[in-house]
Structures are given as C-alpha cells and as structure tokens.
PDB file of N, CA, C and O in Angstrom, chain B, residues numbered from 101:
ATOM      1  N   HIS B 101       2.677  83.960 -39.295  1.00  0.00           N
ATOM      2  CA  HIS B 101       3.956  83.316 -39.402  1.00  0.00           C
ATOM      3  C   HIS B 101       5.036  83.974 -38.551  1.00  0.00           C
ATOM      4  O   HIS B 101       5.827  83.265 -37.928  1.00  0.00           O
ATOM      5  N   PRO B 102       5.097  85.285 -38.501  1.00  0.00           N
ATOM      6  CA  PRO B 102       6.137  85.909 -37.670  1.00  0.00           C
ATOM      7  C   PRO B 102       6.020  85.515 -36.197  1.00  0.00           C
ATOM      8  O   PRO B 102       7.029  85.358 -35.511  1.00  0.00           O
ATOM      9  N   ASN B 103       4.780  85.357 -35.714  1.00  0.00           N
ATOM     10  CA  ASN B 103       4.606  84.954 -34.318  1.00  0.00           C
ATOM     11  C   ASN B 103       5.142  83.538 -34.088  1.00  0.00           C
ATOM     12  O   ASN B 103       5.776  83.264 -33.069  1.00  0.00           O
ATOM     13  N   GLN B 104       4.882  82.653 -35.035  1.00  0.00           N
ATOM     14  CA  GLN B 104       5.365  81.276 -34.913  1.00  0.00           C
ATOM     15  C   GLN B 104       6.895  81.229 -34.922  1.00  0.00           C
ATOM     16  O   GLN B 104       7.511  80.481 -34.163  1.00  0.00           O
ATOM     17  N   ILE B 105       7.487  82.033 -35.785  1.00  0.00           N
ATOM     18  CA  ILE B 105       8.952  82.079 -35.856  1.00  0.00           C
ATOM     19  C   ILE B 105       9.529  82.608 -34.552  1.00  0.00           C
ATOM     20  O   ILE B 105      10.552  82.112 -34.080  1.00  0.00           O
ATOM     21  N   LYS B 106       8.878  83.621 -33.963  1.00  0.00           N
ATOM     22  CA  LYS B 106       9.346  84.156 -32.680  1.00  0.00           C
ATOM     23  C   LYS B 106       9.238  83.096 -31.589  1.00  0.00           C
ATOM     24  O   LYS B 106      10.132  82.976 -30.752  1.00  0.00           O
ATOM     25  N   GLN B 107       8.146  82.324 -31.591  1.00  0.00           N
ATOM     26  CA  GLN B 107       7.994  81.259 -30.595  1.00  0.00           C
ATOM     27  C   GLN B 107       9.103  80.209 -30.753  1.00  0.00           C
ATOM     28  O   GLN B 107       9.692  79.759 -29.771  1.00  0.00           O
ATOM     29  N   TRP B 108       9.370  79.835 -31.998  1.00  0.00           N
ATOM     30  CA  TRP B 108      10.433  78.855 -32.245  1.00  0.00           C
ATOM     31  C   TRP B 108      11.785  79.388 -31.789  1.00  0.00           C
ATOM     32  O   TRP B 108      12.588  78.664 -31.201  1.00  0.00           O
ATOM     33  N   ARG B 109      12.021  80.659 -32.068  1.00  0.00           N
ATOM     34  CA  ARG B 109      13.292  81.274 -31.680  1.00  0.00           C
ATOM     35  C   ARG B 109      13.431  81.274 -30.163  1.00  0.00           C
ATOM     36  O   ARG B 109      14.489  80.942 -29.628  1.00  0.00           O
ATOM     37  N   ASP B 110      12.346  81.650 -29.466  1.00  0.00           N
ATOM     38  CA  ASP B 110      12.382  81.670 -28.003  1.00  0.00           C
ATOM     39  C   ASP B 110      12.624  80.264 -27.444  1.00  0.00           C
ATOM     40  O   ASP B 110      13.387  80.089 -26.494  1.00  0.00           O
ATOM     41  N   GLN B 111      11.963  79.261 -28.046  1.00  0.00           N
ATOM     42  CA  GLN B 111      12.162  77.880 -27.599  1.00  0.00           C
ATOM     43  C   GLN B 111      13.610  77.438 -27.819  1.00  0.00           C
ATOM     44  O   GLN B 111      14.202  76.765 -26.975  1.00  0.00           O
ATOM     45  N   LEU B 112      14.164  77.826 -28.957  1.00  0.00           N
ATOM     46  CA  LEU B 112      15.550  77.475 -29.245  1.00  0.00           C
ATOM     47  C   LEU B 112      16.490  78.113 -28.238  1.00  0.00           C
ATOM     48  O   LEU B 112      17.395  77.456 -27.723  1.00  0.00           O
ATOM     49  N   LEU B 113      16.278  79.387 -27.959  1.00  0.00           N
ATOM     50  CA  LEU B 113      17.162  80.075 -27.028  1.00  0.00           C
ATOM     51  C   LEU B 113      17.055  79.500 -25.620  1.00  0.00           C
ATOM     52  O   LEU B 113      18.044  79.481 -24.888  1.00  0.00           O
ATOM     53  N   GLU B 114      15.876  79.034 -25.232  1.00  0.00           N
ATOM     54  CA  GLU B 114      15.704  78.434 -23.908  1.00  0.00           C
ATOM     55  C   GLU B 114      16.365  77.060 -23.827  1.00  0.00           C
ATOM     56  O   GLU B 114      16.991  76.725 -22.821  1.00  0.00           O
ATOM     57  N   GLY B 115      16.223  76.267 -24.887  1.00  0.00           N
ATOM     58  CA  GLY B 115      16.703  74.888 -24.823  1.00  0.00           C
ATOM     59  C   GLY B 115      18.032  74.625 -25.488  1.00  0.00           C
ATOM     60  O   GLY B 115      18.515  73.494 -25.461  1.00  0.00           O
ATOM     61  N   ALA B 116      18.644  75.644 -26.089  1.00  0.00           N
ATOM     62  CA  ALA B 116      19.885  75.422 -26.833  1.00  0.00           C
ATOM     63  C   ALA B 116      21.031  74.985 -25.930  1.00  0.00           C
ATOM     64  O   ALA B 116      21.878  74.197 -26.351  1.00  0.00           O
ATOM     65  N   THR B 117      21.073  75.475 -24.709  1.00  0.00           N
ATOM     66  CA  THR B 117      22.176  75.085 -23.832  1.00  0.00           C
ATOM     67  C   THR B 117      22.101  73.605 -23.484  1.00  0.00           C
ATOM     68  O   THR B 117      23.130  72.955 -23.301  1.00  0.00           O
ATOM     69  N   GLY B 118      20.895  73.074 -23.394  1.00  0.00           N
ATOM     70  CA  GLY B 118      20.747  71.647 -23.115  1.00  0.00           C
ATOM     71  C   GLY B 118      21.187  70.787 -24.279  1.00  0.00           C
ATOM     72  O   GLY B 118      21.665  69.669 -24.085  1.00  0.00           O
ATOM     73  N   VAL B 119      21.030  71.299 -25.486  1.00  0.00           N
ATOM     74  CA  VAL B 119      21.398  70.535 -26.676  1.00  0.00           C
ATOM     75  C   VAL B 119      22.848  70.771 -27.054  1.00  0.00           C
ATOM     76  O   VAL B 119      23.580  69.823 -27.341  1.00  0.00           O
ATOM     77  N   PHE B 120      23.266  72.021 -27.058  1.00  0.00           N
ATOM     78  CA  PHE B 120      24.596  72.373 -27.537  1.00  0.00           C
ATOM     79  C   PHE B 120      25.560  72.749 -26.423  1.00  0.00           C
ATOM     80  O   PHE B 120      26.693  73.146 -26.695  1.00  0.00           O
ATOM     81  N   GLY B 121      25.131  72.632 -25.186  1.00  0.00           N
ATOM     82  CA  GLY B 121      25.967  73.058 -24.067  1.00  0.00           C
ATOM     83  C   GLY B 121      27.085  72.080 -23.777  1.00  0.00           C
ATOM     84  O   GLY B 121      27.776  71.625 -24.689  1.00  0.00           O
ATOM     85  N   GLU B 122      27.259  71.765 -22.533  1.00  0.00           N
ATOM     86  CA  GLU B 122      28.343  70.897 -22.105  1.00  0.00           C
ATOM     87  C   GLU B 122      28.202  69.515 -22.719  1.00  0.00           C
ATOM     88  O   GLU B 122      27.098  69.027 -22.958  1.00  0.00           O
ATOM     89  N   ALA B 123      29.341  68.905 -22.965  1.00  0.00           N
ATOM     90  CA  ALA B 123      29.332  67.535 -23.490  1.00  0.00           C
ATOM     91  C   ALA B 123      28.833  66.604 -22.388  1.00  0.00           C
ATOM     92  O   ALA B 123      29.115  66.832 -21.212  1.00  0.00           O
ATOM     93  N   PRO B 124      28.111  65.580 -22.749  1.00  0.00           N
ATOM     94  CA  PRO B 124      27.628  64.656 -21.724  1.00  0.00           C
ATOM     95  C   PRO B 124      28.802  63.966 -21.038  1.00  0.00           C
ATOM     96  O   PRO B 124      29.810  63.637 -21.664  1.00  0.00           O
ATOM     97  N   LYS B 125      28.645  63.762 -19.767  1.00  0.00           N
ATOM     98  CA  LYS B 125      29.717  63.139 -18.998  1.00  0.00           C
ATOM     99  C   LYS B 125      29.654  61.627 -19.205  1.00  0.00           C
ATOM    100  O   LYS B 125      28.653  60.980 -18.895  1.00  0.00           O
ATOM    101  N   ALA B 126      30.729  61.091 -19.727  1.00  0.00           N
ATOM    102  CA  ALA B 126      30.798  59.654 -19.978  1.00  0.00           C
ATOM    103  C   ALA B 126      31.153  58.932 -18.687  1.00  0.00           C
ATOM    104  O   ALA B 126      31.822  59.477 -17.809  1.00  0.00           O
ATOM    105  N   GLU B 127      30.692  57.705 -18.598  1.00  0.00           N
ATOM    106  CA  GLU B 127      31.031  56.888 -17.447  1.00  0.00           C
ATOM    107  C   GLU B 127      32.523  56.564 -17.517  1.00  0.00           C
ATOM    108  O   GLU B 127      33.051  56.335 -18.605  1.00  0.00           O
ATOM    109  N   PRO B 128      33.196  56.542 -16.394  1.00  0.00           N
ATOM    110  CA  PRO B 128      34.617  56.175 -16.436  1.00  0.00           C
ATOM    111  C   PRO B 128      34.765  54.727 -16.893  1.00  0.00           C
ATOM    112  O   PRO B 128      33.974  53.860 -16.521  1.00  0.00           O
ATOM    113  N   GLU B 129      35.790  54.482 -17.704  1.00  0.00           N
ATOM    114  CA  GLU B 129      35.997  53.131 -18.207  1.00  0.00           C
ATOM    115  C   GLU B 129      36.447  52.231 -17.064  1.00  0.00           C
ATOM    116  O   GLU B 129      37.241  52.642 -16.218  1.00  0.00           O
ATOM    117  N   PRO B 130      35.934  50.999 -17.041  1.00  0.00           N
ATOM    118  CA  PRO B 130      36.342  50.090 -15.969  1.00  0.00           C
ATOM    119  C   PRO B 130      37.816  49.703 -16.131  1.00  0.00           C
ATOM    120  O   PRO B 130      38.354  49.679 -17.239  1.00  0.00           O
ATOM    121  N   ILE B 131      38.435  49.409 -15.021  1.00  0.00           N
ATOM    122  CA  ILE B 131      39.832  48.992 -15.044  1.00  0.00           C
ATOM    123  C   ILE B 131      39.878  47.547 -15.531  1.00  0.00           C
ATOM    124  O   ILE B 131      39.199  46.675 -14.990  1.00  0.00           O
ATOM    125  N   ILE B 132      40.685  47.307 -16.556  1.00  0.00           N
ATOM    126  CA  ILE B 132      40.763  45.977 -17.149  1.00  0.00           C
ATOM    127  C   ILE B 132      42.085  45.341 -16.749  1.00  0.00           C
ATOM    128  O   ILE B 132      43.156  45.909 -16.965  1.00  0.00           O
ATOM    129  N   ASP B 133      41.992  44.158 -16.164  1.00  0.00           N
ATOM    130  CA  ASP B 133      43.188  43.411 -15.787  1.00  0.00           C
ATOM    131  C   ASP B 133      43.525  42.466 -16.935  1.00  0.00           C
ATOM    132  O   ASP B 133      42.913  41.407 -17.078  1.00  0.00           O
ATOM    133  N   VAL B 134      44.493  42.852 -17.744  1.00  0.00           N
ATOM    134  CA  VAL B 134      44.841  42.104 -18.952  1.00  0.00           C
ATOM    135  C   VAL B 134      45.381  40.722 -18.601  1.00  0.00           C
ATOM    136  O   VAL B 134      45.104  39.755 -19.310  1.00  0.00           O
ATOM    137  N   LYS B 135      46.147  40.616 -17.519  1.00  0.00           N
ATOM    138  CA  LYS B 135      46.702  39.312 -17.137  1.00  0.00           C
ATOM    139  C   LYS B 135      45.591  38.321 -16.817  1.00  0.00           C
ATOM    140  O   LYS B 135      45.664  37.155 -17.205  1.00  0.00           O
ATOM    141  N   THR B 136      44.573  38.776 -16.117  1.00  0.00           N
ATOM    142  CA  THR B 136      43.450  37.902 -15.787  1.00  0.00           C
ATOM    143  C   THR B 136      42.712  37.477 -17.048  1.00  0.00           C
ATOM    144  O   THR B 136      42.322  36.317 -17.178  1.00  0.00           O
ATOM    145  N   LEU B 137      42.521  38.404 -17.971  1.00  0.00           N
ATOM    146  CA  LEU B 137      41.839  38.063 -19.218  1.00  0.00           C
ATOM    147  C   LEU B 137      42.651  37.068 -20.040  1.00  0.00           C
ATOM    148  O   LEU B 137      42.089  36.132 -20.609  1.00  0.00           O
ATOM    149  N   HIS B 138      43.957  37.260 -20.108  1.00  0.00           N
ATOM    150  CA  HIS B 138      44.805  36.318 -20.845  1.00  0.00           C
ATOM    151  C   HIS B 138      44.767  34.937 -20.198  1.00  0.00           C
ATOM    152  O   HIS B 138      44.747  33.926 -20.900  1.00  0.00           O
ATOM    153  N   ALA B 139      44.756  34.886 -18.877  1.00  0.00           N
ATOM    154  CA  ALA B 139      44.683  33.607 -18.176  1.00  0.00           C
ATOM    155  C   ALA B 139      43.367  32.904 -18.478  1.00  0.00           C
ATOM    156  O   ALA B 139      43.341  31.695 -18.705  1.00  0.00           O
ATOM    157  N   LYS B 140      42.286  33.658 -18.479  1.00  0.00           N
ATOM    158  CA  LYS B 140      40.974  33.067 -18.764  1.00  0.00           C
ATOM    159  C   LYS B 140      40.905  32.577 -20.207  1.00  0.00           C
ATOM    160  O   LYS B 140      40.359  31.506 -20.470  1.00  0.00           O
ATOM    161  N   ILE B 141      41.454  33.350 -21.144  1.00  0.00           N
ATOM    162  CA  ILE B 141      41.474  32.936 -22.549  1.00  0.00           C
ATOM    163  C   ILE B 141      42.270  31.637 -22.695  1.00  0.00           C
ATOM    164  O   ILE B 141      41.845  30.728 -23.408  1.00  0.00           O
ATOM    165  N   GLY B 142      43.410  31.548 -22.030  1.00  0.00           N
ATOM    166  CA  GLY B 142      44.211  30.326 -22.078  1.00  0.00           C
ATOM    167  C   GLY B 142      43.471  29.136 -21.507  1.00  0.00           C
ATOM    168  O   GLY B 142      43.512  28.041 -22.068  1.00  0.00           O
ATOM    169  N   GLU B 143      42.793  29.351 -20.386  1.00  0.00           N
ATOM    170  CA  GLU B 143      42.024  28.283 -19.749  1.00  0.00           C
ATOM    171  C   GLU B 143      40.913  27.787 -20.670  1.00  0.00           C
ATOM    172  O   GLU B 143      40.736  26.581 -20.838  1.00  0.00           O
ATOM    173  N   LEU B 144      40.175  28.705 -21.258  1.00  0.00           N
ATOM    174  CA  LEU B 144      39.074  28.321 -22.141  1.00  0.00           C
ATOM    175  C   LEU B 144      39.578  27.664 -23.422  1.00  0.00           C
ATOM    176  O   LEU B 144      38.939  26.750 -23.943  1.00  0.00           O
ATOM    177  N   THR B 145      40.711  28.119 -23.929  1.00  0.00           N
ATOM    178  CA  THR B 145      41.297  27.499 -25.121  1.00  0.00           C
ATOM    179  C   THR B 145      41.714  26.068 -24.820  1.00  0.00           C
ATOM    180  O   THR B 145      41.482  25.167 -25.626  1.00  0.00           O
ATOM    181  N   LEU B 146      42.328  25.857 -23.664  1.00  0.00           N
ATOM    182  CA  LEU B 146      42.735  24.517 -23.264  1.00  0.00           C
ATOM    183  C   LEU B 146      41.526  23.595 -23.138  1.00  0.00           C
ATOM    184  O   LEU B 146      41.553  22.469 -23.634  1.00  0.00           O
ATOM    185  N   GLU B 147      40.470  24.060 -22.482  1.00  0.00           N
ATOM    186  CA  GLU B 147      39.251  23.263 -22.345  1.00  0.00           C
ATOM    187  C   GLU B 147      38.645  22.952 -23.706  1.00  0.00           C
ATOM    188  O   GLU B 147      38.230  21.822 -23.963  1.00  0.00           O
ATOM    189  N   ASN B 148      38.594  23.953 -24.574  1.00  0.00           N
ATOM    190  CA  ASN B 148      38.013  23.779 -25.902  1.00  0.00           C
ATOM    191  C   ASN B 148      38.807  22.752 -26.713  1.00  0.00           C
ATOM    192  O   ASN B 148      38.225  21.883 -27.362  1.00  0.00           O
ATOM    193  N   ASP B 149      40.127  22.856 -26.672  1.00  0.00           N
ATOM    194  CA  ASP B 149      40.966  21.908 -27.401  1.00  0.00           C
ATOM    195  C   ASP B 149      40.796  20.494 -26.856  1.00  0.00           C
ATOM    196  O   ASP B 149      40.710  19.537 -27.626  1.00  0.00           O
ATOM    197  N   PHE B 150      40.748  20.359 -25.538  1.00  0.00           N
ATOM    198  CA  PHE B 150      40.577  19.045 -24.928  1.00  0.00           C
ATOM    199  C   PHE B 150      39.244  18.424 -25.329  1.00  0.00           C
ATOM    200  O   PHE B 150      39.191  17.267 -25.745  1.00  0.00           O
ATOM    201  N   LEU B 151      38.177  19.194 -25.204  1.00  0.00           N
ATOM    202  CA  LEU B 151      36.853  18.662 -25.542  1.00  0.00           C
ATOM    203  C   LEU B 151      36.727  18.368 -27.026  1.00  0.00           C
ATOM    204  O   LEU B 151      36.098  17.384 -27.416  1.00  0.00           O
ATOM    205  N   SER B 152      37.316  19.207 -27.848  1.00  0.00           N
ATOM    206  CA  SER B 152      37.276  18.980 -29.287  1.00  0.00           C
ATOM    207  C   SER B 152      37.988  17.677 -29.633  1.00  0.00           C
ATOM    208  O   SER B 152      37.500  16.898 -30.452  1.00  0.00           O
ATOM    209  N   GLY B 153      39.138  17.441 -29.013  1.00  0.00           N
ATOM    210  CA  GLY B 153      39.870  16.197 -29.256  1.00  0.00           C
ATOM    211  C   GLY B 153      39.108  14.983 -28.761  1.00  0.00           C
ATOM    212  O   GLY B 153      39.048  13.962 -29.446  1.00  0.00           O
ATOM    213  N   ALA B 154      38.525  15.088 -27.570  1.00  0.00           N
ATOM    214  CA  ALA B 154      37.780  13.964 -27.003  1.00  0.00           C
ATOM    215  C   ALA B 154      36.549  13.643 -27.844  1.00  0.00           C
ATOM    216  O   ALA B 154      36.260  12.473 -28.097  1.00  0.00           O
ATOM    217  N   LEU B 155      35.830  14.663 -28.275  1.00  0.00           N
ATOM    218  CA  LEU B 155      34.643  14.432 -29.100  1.00  0.00           C
ATOM    219  C   LEU B 155      35.033  13.917 -30.480  1.00  0.00           C
ATOM    220  O   LEU B 155      34.313  13.114 -31.074  1.00  0.00           O
ATOM    221  N   GLY B 156      36.162  14.375 -30.984  1.00  0.00           N
ATOM    222  CA  GLY B 156      36.638  13.895 -32.284  1.00  0.00           C
ATOM    223  C   GLY B 156      36.995  12.421 -32.231  1.00  0.00           C
ATOM    224  O   GLY B 156      36.671  11.669 -33.151  1.00  0.00           O
ATOM    225  N   LYS B 157      37.663  11.999 -31.158  1.00  0.00           N
ATOM    226  CA  LYS B 157      38.023  10.586 -31.000  1.00  0.00           C
ATOM    227  C   LYS B 157      36.788   9.719 -30.821  1.00  0.00           C
ATOM    228  O   LYS B 157      36.764   8.571 -31.263  1.00  0.00           O
ATOM    229  N   ALA B 158      35.765  10.259 -30.176  1.00  0.00           N
ATOM    230  CA  ALA B 158      34.530   9.507 -29.956  1.00  0.00           C
ATOM    231  C   ALA B 158      33.637   9.518 -31.188  1.00  0.00           C
ATOM    232  O   ALA B 158      32.631   8.810 -31.231  1.00  0.00           O
ATOM    233  N   GLY B 159      33.998  10.320 -32.193  1.00  0.00           N
ATOM    234  CA  GLY B 159      33.195  10.389 -33.409  1.00  0.00           C
ATOM    235  C   GLY B 159      31.921  11.194 -33.246  1.00  0.00           C
ATOM    236  O   GLY B 159      30.958  10.994 -33.986  1.00  0.00           O
ATOM    237  N   LEU B 160      31.910  12.092 -32.295  1.00  0.00           N
ATOM    238  CA  LEU B 160      30.704  12.875 -32.020  1.00  0.00           C
ATOM    239  C   LEU B 160      30.716  14.254 -32.663  1.00  0.00           C
ATOM    240  O   LEU B 160      29.721  14.975 -32.589  1.00  0.00           O
ATOM    241  N   LEU B 161      31.818  14.632 -33.290  1.00  0.00           N
ATOM    242  CA  LEU B 161      31.865  15.917 -33.988  1.00  0.00           C
ATOM    243  C   LEU B 161      31.359  15.732 -35.412  1.00  0.00           C
ATOM    244  O   LEU B 161      31.658  14.718 -36.043  1.00  0.00           O
ATOM    245  N   PRO B 162      30.600  16.690 -35.927  1.00  0.00           N
ATOM    246  CA  PRO B 162      30.110  16.564 -37.310  1.00  0.00           C
ATOM    247  C   PRO B 162      31.248  16.413 -38.316  1.00  0.00           C
ATOM    248  O   PRO B 162      31.091  15.706 -39.311  1.00  0.00           O
ATOM    249  N   SER B 163      32.385  17.059 -38.081  1.00  0.00           N
ATOM    250  CA  SER B 163      33.511  16.959 -39.018  1.00  0.00           C
ATOM    251  C   SER B 163      34.157  15.577 -38.955  1.00  0.00           C
ATOM    252  O   SER B 163      34.765  15.143 -39.934  1.00  0.00           O
ATOM    253  N   ALA B 164      34.039  14.877 -37.829  1.00  0.00           N
ATOM    254  CA  ALA B 164      34.636  13.549 -37.683  1.00  0.00           C
ATOM    255  C   ALA B 164      33.757  12.466 -38.297  1.00  0.00           C
ATOM    256  O   ALA B 164      34.236  11.356 -38.530  1.00  0.00           O
ATOM    257  N   ARG B 165      32.499  12.752 -38.563  1.00  0.00           N
ATOM    258  CA  ARG B 165      31.568  11.757 -39.091  1.00  0.00           C
ATOM    259  C   ARG B 165      31.695  11.555 -40.588  1.00  0.00           C
ATOM    260  O   ARG B 165      31.117  10.615 -41.134  1.00  0.00           O
ATOM    261  N   LYS B 166      32.435  12.412 -41.256  1.00  0.00           N
ATOM    262  CA  LYS B 166      32.517  12.334 -42.719  1.00  0.00           C
ATOM    263  C   LYS B 166      33.190  11.081 -43.187  1.00  0.00           C
ATOM    264  O   LYS B 166      33.335  10.871 -44.391  1.00  0.00           O
TER     265      LYS B 166
END
C-alpha cells in the first residue's frame, strides 16, 4: 500500500498544474450589434403579425376554426 500511495502522490504532483493551474482561456465574446438585432426582431414580428392575421381571416389557424 505505501508504494501505491507514493505512485498516486507522484502522479498528482506531476499533473496537478494541469488541473489546478491556470484558468482555461475563454474565447472572446463576439461583438453584438444590438441595433441590428432589434431591427431583425421588429421585422420578424411584423411578418408574424401579418401572416397570423392573413391566416386568421382565411380560417386556416386552429384558433380561428373554433
């Protein structure tokens, strides 16, 4: 048992820096253009509202069939 413990200790001392050493380097966060995202959200909302209204008038939405 003492030999096994010494082997484990040696393995720990060799590999501890890889486990407990420097923090992993994170990827830099991408630059987010909020104005572009807001414009896209507005565009998709407009399309969704238009299609929802058109399908509702045509009676093709499940909620309109009731």
